[in-house]
N, C-alpha and C positions, 0 to 999 in steps of 0.2 A: 877576595872579591867574589860576590855572588855571580852566578851565571847570568848573562845578558837576558833581560826579559822583553826587550824590544827597543826600537829606535825612536827617540824623542827629539823634535826640533824645537828649540826655544827661540822665539822671535820677540825681541824687545829692543828699543833703541837705547836703553840704558845698560851699559856694559856691566855695571855692578850687579844689577838684578839678574842678568844672564848668567854670570859666573856663580852667583849664590844658588840659583836653581840648578845649574849644571852640577855643582858639587853635591848638593843634597840628593838629586835623583840618580847620580852615578853610584852613590852608596846603596841605593835600592836595587842596583843591578842593571840599570838602563844604560844604553849607549846614547850619549847626548851630542847633539849638534847645535850650533848657534848661528843666528842671523840677526843683523842689526837693523834691517829694513825689509820691506816687502819684496824688493827685487832680489836681494840675497836669499830670502826665504823660498821664492819660486825656483831659483836655481838649485837650492839644496834638495827640495822635494823631487825635482826632476832628475837629479844625479843619484839620489839614494832612496831606497825603500824606507819611507818614514811611516811609523805606526801611529804616532800622535804628534800634534803640534800644539804647543803652548803659545797662544797668539795674543799679543798686546793689542788693544783696540786703538789707542792713540799713539801714532808714530808720525814723524815727518814724512811728507810725500804721500804715498798710498797708505791708507789706514788699514788696520786689521779688519775692519768692517768691509772694506773694498776687496781685500785679499781673500777673505773666507769663501765667497762663492766660486772663485777661480780654482782654489784648491779642491773643493768638494766636487766641482765639475770634472776635473781631470783625475782625481783620486778619491772616489766616493767612499772607499773603505778606510780612509785615514780619519782618525778621531781628532777633534779640535776642541780645546779648552780655551775660552776667551779670558783674558786677564784685563781687568778694568778698574778704574777708580770708582768710588761710590756713586759719583754723579752720572756714571755711564751705565748704570744697571738696566735702565729701560732699553738702551742700545744693545746691551749684552743679551737680554731676553729676545730681542728681535733677531739677533745672530743665531740663537738657538733654533728659531723658526726656520732659519736658512740652512740648518744642518749641524751647528755646533752642539757638542754633547752637553756642556755645562759652562758656567762662568765662575771665575775666582776674583774676589775684590781685593784691591790694595788698601792698606797694608795687609799682607797675608801671613799665615803661619805655615812654615815649611812642612810640618807634619800633615796639615790639611791638604796641601798641594800633593803630597805623596799619596794620600788616600784617594783624592779625586782622580789622579792619574791612574791608579790601580783600578778603580771602578770603571773608568772610561775604556781602558784596555781590555778589561774583562768583558764588558758589553760588546766591544769590537770582536773579541774572540768568539763569543757566542753567536754573533751575527754571521761571521764567516763560516762557522761550523754548520749553522742552519742552512746557509746558502749552498754549502757543499753537499749537505744531506739532500736538499731539494733537487740539486742537479743530478745526484746519484739516483734519487728516486725517479726522476724523469727518464733517466737512462734505462733504469730497470723496467719502467712501464713501457718504454719504446721497445725494449727487447722482448718483453712478454707479448706485446701487441703483435710483433713480427712473428713470434712463434705461433700465436693463435691464428694469425692470417695464413701462415704456412700450413697448419693443420686443416684449416678450412679449404685451402686450395687442394690439398691432397684428397679431402673428402669429395669435393666437387669433381675432381678428375676421376675418382673411383666411380662416382655415379654416372659420369659420361661414358666411361668404359663399360659399365654394366649394361647401359642401354645399347651400345654398339655391339656388344657380344650377343644381345638378343636379336638384333636385326643386322645381318651382314651387309645389307644394301646401304646402311647409313654409316658404315665404317669411315671414320675421319671427317664425317659431315660437320659435327659440332666444332671441331678444331678449325675447320676452314671457315665456318660462319663467324667464329670468334675473330679470326685474323682479318677477314674481309670487313667486319663491322668496325674493327679498330682502324682500318685504313680509311673508311668513310668518315669516322669521327675525326681523324687527323686532318682530312680534307676540309672538314667543317671548323677546324681550329678549336676543338673542344679541349678543356684542360686534362692533364694526365690522369687525375683521379677518376674522371668520368670515362676516359678510355679504358682504364683498368677495370672499372665496374662493368663496362660494356663487354669486355673480353670474357669476364666471368659469366655474365648472362648468356653470352653466345655458347659457352661450353655446356651450359645446362638448359638451354632454351627448350629442348625437346625431352627433358628428363621425365616428363609426365607420361610419355609413351610407354614407360615401364608398366603403367597400369592398364595398357590396352592389350587385348588378346593378340597373341602372335599371328594367329590365322588371319586376323584383320590387317595387321601391319604388313604381312607378306603376301597378301592376296594378289594374284596376278591379273585379275579382271577388275571390272568396275565395282565399286562398293555399293551396297544397298543403302537406303536412307538410314536404317538403323545402325549399320556399320559406320557410316560417315558421322553419325551423331556420337558414336564412341570416340572416333578420332578427334572430333571437335572438343572433347573434354580434356585433351592432354595439357593445354596451357593451365587450366585450373588445377589439375592433378599435380602438375609440376610445381606450381606455387605452394600447394599444400605440403608437398614433400620437402620443399626448401625452407619454409618458415621456421622450423626448429633450429636450423643451423645458419641461416642468413639473416643478419639484422640490418641489412641495407635495403631500404624501400625501393631504391632505384633499380636494383637487380631484380627484386621480386616483381615489380611492375613490368619490367621489360619481358620477363618470362611469361607473365600472365597475358600480356597484350600484344605479343609479337604477331598474332594473326588478325589483328584489327586492320581495317581498310581506311584509307584516307577519306573515302566517300561515306563512311559509316555503315557499310554492309558486311563488316567482318565480325569476328567473335573473340571472346565470349561476351563482351559488354557493349558491342555495337557503338564504340566510340568513333569520333570523326575528327579530322584535322588536328588542331593543337590539343584536343582532349586526350589524344593518344600520347603517352609519355614518349619523350624524345628517343630514349634507348629502344623502345619497342618499334618506333617508326624506322629506325636504322636497321634493327634486326629483321624487320619485315622485308626489306630490300635484299639484304645479304642472304637471308634464308631462302627467298624465292629464287634468286640467281643460282645459289648453290644446288638447290633441289632440281632446277631445270637442267643443269649441266652434269648431274649425276645419274647413273643408271638405276632404275627402279624396277620392281617386279612386274609392273603394269605398263612400262614403256622404256624406250631407250633414252640415252642422254642427248641433250641439245648442244649444238656448238656454242662457243663463246659469243660469237657475233649474233647468232639468232637469239640467244638469251638476253643480250644487251638490247636488242630490238624490242623484246617483250617488256623489258623494264621501261623503255621509252614509251611504249604504248600505254603502260599503266600509270604514267605521270598524271597526278591530279585525280585519279580514280582509285586505284589500288594503293598507290604510293605517294608519299609527300614529294612534291615536285623538287624542292630544294635538295632533299636527300637523294632522290633519284639522280639528279644532276651531279651531286658529289660522288655518287657511286660510279657513274659513267666516266667521270674525270679520273677517279682513282684507279679503275680497272683498265683504263687506257694506258696507264703508266706502270702500275704494280702487277706485272704479268705473273710473278711468282705465286700470287694468291690463287690464280685460276688453274694451277696445275692439278689435274685430277688423276686418280688411279685408273688403270686401264680397264 
């Protein structure tokens, strides 16, 4: 007896035909089941993993035509060969449009049935292998994407650390801006992917300051007009640094435009209101708050309550009112974000 090549369900209301097909296909190595009507057939396919169904079109009660869509809906990978009288060929072709692999006409040659069954099962095997390959490929792509994103995160973190090593007064600033921006985004009910992008933008929003002279960054007194113009260039420098490693426009826009003002008097592009990307509007609030509550070479740090009052005063001029309100709500609850180094 050859090794079993699959399970076949023979559905026909004529017992003689079922037995004839059963004997012939068993000799080919298939495990065969029989059903005399649609109800029995449904029970069999639900009880046993069936690879192929030989389905007679004309049966008392539910016909093979009626049974076909039910089997394909529940078991899409099960191959179906329709068995039909010559007069039913148009119906059989219609069944193929509903998912049947092929049709066999009565009276049939047993050798022809064996060939059709083998072809149908081979097609099924190739389809399953292809589907498994696609799933495996998607998994590999997902894994590779995760690795690339991890490498990107490491690169971003290194850039942020490089900036903070250059300016001791900004130590931890980027991380706190990132966390505060995420808290505001959650208050606004933004989707998780936008929150993730905003956190990344927060980590590198000031990376352009790497291109600013240290004597200007750490100057204890008032900046000259020329020195202030240098500082004003850091959003554009930051965008330029990040373009080769960041392919997300949302992050690049947030970095470039986080010093824009809601009233249009910011830089570098003098954007106003909704012209300013949402991420940049959020960063503008969290960056301003964090800067006010941090010690800088030219001033001491402001208290949490005083900084919140400044944000309130800036609603509608420096800051988007909706985002300022979300900030005020989030900072009144999420106290851990406001913890500053001594």
